[in-house]
Structure formats: C-alpha cells, structure tokens
C-alpha angles and dihedrals in degrees: 000000000000091000091058091054091049092051092047090050092051091051090057090067102271118137117234104196112214102177141355130202104224090168091064091060089052098045100038141044103231110220102176137357131218133190115226135178118229131216109236138168123232100265091048091057091050091051090048092053087053089053096242100143136111125201096181102110097024126122137163129232137177118248126169092348094307133100114237129190117223130191098017108146117212109173118233115268110258095223095041121121130202087316092071117129131241108260098226103033121143112263130200120236120219116223135140116272092244091054092047090052093049092048095048091048091054093046091050091054086074141247094051131104138179116244128175112242103181143351122216146152116252119179090348093304126112110242134184125208108217123196126207098220144182118208118251123227119231093257090052089054092050091048091050091050092049091048092050091050091049092050090048091052091048093052090046092053092044090052091050091049093050092049091052096246124125 
C-alpha cells in the first residue's frame, strides 16, 4: 500500500532521489547539468525503487550518435528469475538530438567528460542528472576543502554571535 502512495507522489512531479554521486562533486568541477532519461528493463526498475544502485564508477560517452552510460551498477533484483538483468550492462541515455549534438561538441573540444550526478524518479520515470565536468587537480581539491572548512567556521562564529555567546 505504501508503494502505491510513493508512485502516485512521484507522478505528481516530485523527485524521489534514488542515488547521488558525491564523489563526482569532489573529483570534478561541474560546468553544466543535463537531465536524461535512461532505458531500463523491468527488474532494473524494481532494483532502483529499492535503492540498490551505485553511480561511483559510471560515465557517459557518445557512440554512433547516441549517448551511452557505462559502469552504472544496478544490483540484481532479489525476486527476479532467469529474466534478471546484468548489473553493469551498458545503458542508453534518452536526450533530444540537439542536446546530444551540443554535448558531444563540448566533450570533443577536450578536457571535459560526462559524469552522472544523481539518479531519481520524476513523474514515474527514471531520470539521470548528467554533469558536463572538468577534472580537478589535487591542489584544487585541497583548496575546495579549505574553503568549505573556512565557510563552516564563519557560519559557526556568526551563529554564536547572533545567539549572544562568545
């Protein structure tokens, strides 16, 4: 009964986030994001609804005019039979032709890659948020961590000041 309510809520336009790729935000500077549909089989959708997916090693590439997603791990469905899917199979991404052409042109310019940032259900459909990204160097990562720590300390001190403590 609870599953039916969840599905009905997601069809109303709510996003039900299944997985996020926090590592991508650490390793890459995200320049632009895109929303893409993904071609799945039945048991993959059931595993997604159970939250059994990992975006860690996944990436997208253009092949024969289509965008394909490699390395996405969707665990086999526990109640599946011989019709169960392969966990790391290559999956096709669904985007408009114009968007595919723009993305492939930017990727071909060099230094950019497509990484999945999150996977969610929107309106009952499985969607993938792709990021056009440039890899960070190790000093960029250290600088981002230092900046985040400094901002955290600033907000902490501001909160103490506003509460009247010092």
